[in-house]
Backbone bond lengths (Angstrom), bond angles and torsions (degrees), N, CA, C in turn:
res aa  C-N    CA-C-N  psi(-1)  N-CA   C-N-CA  omega(-1)  CA-C   N-CA-C  phi
1 M - - - 1.442 - - 1.530 108.33 -
2 S 1.309 116.79 128.44 1.456 121.38 -177.72 1.526 110.83 -87.40
3 I 1.305 115.81 168.90 1.462 121.33 178.64 1.525 109.92 -63.42
4 R 1.325 116.75 -38.58 1.465 120.63 179.66 1.534 110.20 -62.83
5 E 1.340 117.38 -41.75 1.467 120.54 178.90 1.520 110.81 -65.83
6 I 1.334 116.96 -39.62 1.471 120.92 178.19 1.526 109.94 -64.00
7 T 1.329 116.51 -43.39 1.463 120.91 179.50 1.524 110.78 -62.44
8 E 1.315 116.88 -43.21 1.467 120.80 179.46 1.526 110.91 -64.92
9 K 1.316 117.25 -38.18 1.464 120.99 178.73 1.530 110.45 -64.80
10 I 1.338 115.61 -43.09 1.468 119.59 178.41 1.524 110.15 -64.80
11 K 1.333 116.44 -41.43 1.467 120.46 179.71 1.524 111.20 -61.80
12 S 1.330 116.15 -38.19 1.463 118.82 -178.43 1.528 111.57 -71.30
13 Q 1.318 117.33 -31.91 1.457 120.67 -179.46 1.523 112.13 -85.37
14 A 1.287 117.34 -32.98 1.463 122.17 179.24 1.520 107.55 -122.80
15 G 1.271 115.26 158.63 1.461 119.44 -179.82 1.522 111.47 -73.49
16 E 1.309 115.16 170.24 1.464 122.30 179.26 1.526 110.57 -60.27
17 R 1.311 117.31 -38.20 1.464 122.42 -178.65 1.536 111.64 -64.61
18 E 1.328 116.70 -42.49 1.466 121.11 179.65 1.533 111.24 -64.57
19 L 1.333 116.04 -38.61 1.458 119.96 178.39 1.528 110.47 -64.19
20 D 1.317 117.08 -43.96 1.463 120.79 178.35 1.526 110.75 -61.65
21 L 1.327 117.00 -42.36 1.462 121.14 178.29 1.526 111.15 -63.40
22 F 1.334 116.02 -40.97 1.467 120.43 178.17 1.529 110.73 -62.31
23 I 1.299 117.56 -45.10 1.472 121.32 -179.10 1.530 110.64 -64.22
24 I 1.324 116.71 -40.87 1.471 119.92 178.32 1.530 110.34 -62.82
25 C 1.321 116.52 -45.94 1.478 119.83 178.50 1.520 111.34 -61.92
26 L 1.326 116.94 -40.80 1.461 120.93 179.10 1.527 111.61 -62.76
27 V 1.312 117.18 -43.32 1.467 121.34 179.29 1.531 110.39 -64.23
28 V 1.335 117.50 -43.00 1.465 121.10 179.66 1.531 110.62 -63.50
29 L 1.332 117.09 -45.56 1.464 120.55 179.34 1.525 111.86 -63.14
30 L 1.322 117.42 -41.02 1.463 120.51 176.75 1.529 110.88 -63.96
31 G 1.316 116.89 -35.88 1.468 120.37 177.09 1.520 111.29 -64.15
32 F 1.337 116.87 -45.38 1.474 119.87 177.28 1.527 111.05 -62.48
33 F 1.307 117.17 -41.50 1.460 121.48 179.31 1.530 110.66 -62.27
34 G 1.322 116.98 -45.36 1.461 120.99 178.74 1.520 112.02 -63.04
35 Y 1.332 116.56 -42.54 1.461 120.54 177.58 1.528 110.58 -60.94
36 G 1.333 116.72 -42.43 1.462 120.44 179.00 1.514 112.24 -61.88
37 L 1.325 117.12 -40.56 1.464 120.06 178.65 1.528 111.45 -65.51
38 V 1.307 116.87 -42.35 1.469 120.44 178.55 1.522 110.02 -63.66
39 R 1.315 116.69 -43.57 1.474 121.23 -179.76 1.527 110.76 -62.89
40 L 1.318 116.38 -42.31 1.457 120.67 178.25 1.528 110.76 -62.23
41 G 1.319 116.92 -40.12 1.464 120.66 177.71 1.518 112.00 -63.39
42 Q 1.332 117.25 -37.38 1.460 120.46 178.75 1.520 111.20 -69.05
43 I 1.316 117.48 -36.93 1.463 120.87 178.73 1.518 109.46 -64.57
44 K 1.326 118.02 -44.38 1.468 121.70 -179.65 1.525 111.09 -64.22
45 Q 1.329 117.82 -37.81 1.463 120.62 -179.40 1.519 111.75 -67.75
46 G 1.323 117.63 -29.29 1.455 121.74 -177.59 1.514 113.86 -80.70
47 S 1.345 118.37 -9.71 1.457 119.66 -177.57 1.528 110.27 -75.62
48 Q 1.314 114.98 149.62 1.452 120.43 -178.79 1.519 109.96 -87.71
49 P 1.327 117.47 138.94 1.464 119.21 177.90 1.533 110.72 -70.13
50 V 1.294 115.53 152.37 1.465 120.65 178.61 1.517 108.44 -80.64
51 Q 1.339 116.18 129.20 1.452 122.06 177.25 1.520 107.97 -111.07
52 V 1.312 116.99 139.56 1.452 120.65 -179.59 1.523 108.22 -114.67
53 L 1.329 115.30 117.80 1.457 122.34 178.67 1.526 108.14 -131.13
54 M 1.303 118.37 149.26 1.462 120.99 179.62 1.525 109.60 -72.11
55 S 1.303 115.38 143.70 1.460 121.65 -179.53 1.522 110.55 -70.89
56 E 1.331 115.49 146.43 1.459 120.78 176.58 1.521 111.21 -86.50
57 N 1.311 116.73 -10.52 1.453 121.98 -177.03 1.528 109.78 -79.48
58 N 1.332 118.68 131.55 1.456 121.97 -179.97 1.524 112.53 -97.97
59 D 1.321 117.96 3.20 1.457 122.78 178.78 1.532 109.15 -60.72
60 D 1.357 117.17 133.07 1.463 121.12 -177.86 1.521 112.65 -57.64
61 R 1.340 116.50 -37.12 1.461 120.24 -178.57 1.520 111.31 -60.38
62 Y 1.311 116.58 -33.47 1.456 120.89 -176.29 1.526 113.08 -111.06
63 S 1.294 118.09 18.15 1.460 119.43 -176.90 1.526 111.59 -65.47
64 K 1.329 117.10 -27.36 1.460 120.23 178.55 1.526 111.63 -91.84
65 A 1.312 116.39 0.82 1.466 120.37 -177.28 1.519 110.50 -73.09
66 L 1.303 114.93 151.40 1.457 122.16 176.46 1.516 108.11 -117.97
67 T 1.320 116.82 151.76 1.458 118.26 -179.21 1.517 111.75 -73.78
68 L 1.297 118.95 -27.89 1.460 121.98 173.94 1.525 108.00 -140.50
69 G 1.304 117.21 131.69 1.459 121.50 -178.95 1.514 110.63 -162.89
70 K 1.313 115.95 -150.68 1.459 121.14 -176.02 1.514 113.32 -92.48
71 Y 1.321 118.60 -20.79 1.461 122.94 -178.85 1.521 108.59 -130.11
72 V 1.334 116.50 146.25 1.455 120.71 -176.68 1.526 108.93 -132.63
73 A 1.327 115.08 147.93 1.462 121.87 177.16 1.522 108.28 -144.37
74 S 1.318 114.57 165.87 1.457 120.32 174.48 1.523 108.52 -91.11
75 R 1.317 117.01 145.16 1.466 120.58 179.00 1.527 111.75 -58.62
76 S 1.318 117.66 -31.24 1.461 120.34 -177.83 1.526 112.11 -102.86
77 G 1.333 118.23 2.57 1.461 121.20 -176.33 1.516 113.59 -92.26
78 T 1.319 114.96 177.36 1.460 121.60 179.20 1.524 111.83 -119.53
79 K 1.334 118.12 0.09 1.466 123.02 -176.35 1.520 110.15 -120.49
80 Y 1.331 115.91 150.89 1.463 120.37 171.59 1.519 108.81 -116.85
81 H 1.341 115.81 154.49 1.457 123.25 -172.27 1.523 110.43 -133.75
82 L 1.317 115.31 163.48 1.457 120.66 164.52 1.536 106.31 -80.00
83 P 1.313 119.22 148.83 1.473 120.85 -173.13 1.527 115.20 -57.94
84 W 1.326 118.68 -26.50 1.464 120.78 -177.23 1.521 113.29 -92.93
85 C 1.313 118.81 -0.24 1.467 121.23 178.63 1.528 110.96 -72.47
86 S 1.318 115.67 154.41 1.463 119.98 -176.83 1.527 111.64 -62.00
87 G 1.335 117.48 -37.45 1.458 120.42 179.43 1.524 111.97 -63.97
88 A 1.325 116.87 -37.98 1.463 121.05 179.56 1.521 111.21 -68.00
89 K 1.315 116.68 -33.79 1.459 120.16 -179.00 1.525 112.46 -70.96
90 R 1.331 116.65 -21.39 1.464 120.16 -179.52 1.532 113.02 -86.10
91 I 1.325 117.48 -8.61 1.464 120.67 179.73 1.530 108.88 -80.10
92 K 1.324 116.80 131.40 1.463 120.10 177.28 1.523 109.27 -65.49
93 E 1.327 115.63 145.43 1.465 120.96 -177.06 1.533 112.01 -55.45
94 K 1.315 117.36 -40.20 1.469 119.80 -176.92 1.532 111.87 -70.29
95 N 1.332 118.00 -18.43 1.460 121.30 -179.67 1.526 113.72 -99.86
96 K 1.327 117.14 -0.50 1.461 120.11 -178.50 1.525 111.29 -79.23
97 I 1.335 114.54 137.92 1.462 120.75 168.76 1.520 106.51 -123.90
98 W 1.303 116.29 144.56 1.460 121.80 -172.96 1.518 110.36 -117.06
99 F 1.323 115.97 148.23 1.451 122.85 177.84 1.518 108.85 -130.70
100 E 1.296 116.60 139.66 1.459 121.87 179.85 1.526 110.87 -76.06
101 T 1.344 117.27 -34.99 1.462 120.49 -178.82 1.520 110.56 -127.22
102 E 1.315 115.16 159.68 1.454 120.96 177.07 1.534 109.97 -67.03
103 E 1.326 116.38 -34.21 1.459 120.65 179.07 1.526 111.23 -63.83
104 A 1.321 117.12 -37.67 1.465 120.63 178.59 1.525 110.50 -64.98
105 A 1.319 117.11 -38.03 1.465 120.70 178.36 1.527 110.17 -67.76
106 R 1.334 117.09 -42.58 1.467 120.65 178.78 1.525 111.63 -66.51
107 A 1.320 116.87 -32.67 1.463 120.86 -178.76 1.525 112.05 -64.57
108 T 1.316 116.94 -23.05 1.468 120.19 178.25 1.519 111.81 -87.31
109 G 1.340 117.13 0.50 1.454 120.57 179.20 1.512 114.27 95.58
110 L 1.315 117.95 4.72 1.456 121.14 179.59 1.528 110.20 -83.31
111 T 1.321 116.21 154.15 1.457 122.09 177.14 1.530 108.59 -119.78
112 P 1.346 117.28 157.51 1.467 118.90 -178.85 1.526 111.94 -68.53
113 A 1.309 116.19 144.92 1.462 122.00 177.65 1.523 109.32 -72.22
114 A 1.318 116.58 132.87 1.462 121.27 -177.05 1.519 112.37 -70.73
115 N 1.325 118.44 -27.79 1.460 121.28 -177.53 1.526 112.71 -92.24
116 C 1.308 117.59 14.79 1.471 121.77 -178.35 1.521 109.09 -113.93
117 P 1.332 118.23 94.32 1.471 120.06 -178.79 1.517 111.31 -64.91
118 G 1.315 116.25 141.66 1.446 121.01 179.08 1.509 113.96 106.96
119 I 1.315 117.32 -10.19 1.469 119.86 177.78 1.505 107.95 -95.03
């Protein structure tokens, strides 16, 4: 079935006005969808890559800690967070410790933050 046949079938079942309204709505929805995809691409491009560096701290509790990784905690805290969680954003840079895995964070005695969805 071709596009012309589909259009004629729709025209026969609905009036000319309804078809025009449908096409306008379809174009508007496709425009919003396209804008959303472009916006999502810009957000992803603006994110910082994760860097993994060995910690300068010699404390046994943090010997497995990384300065940048997938999970972050405060040196004096009891919870670990994902880097984009609100709790992680409130930690001063000099007090942040990073962990590559959730298991590494738990191994130091930390527990997941309750207000950080995704952990």
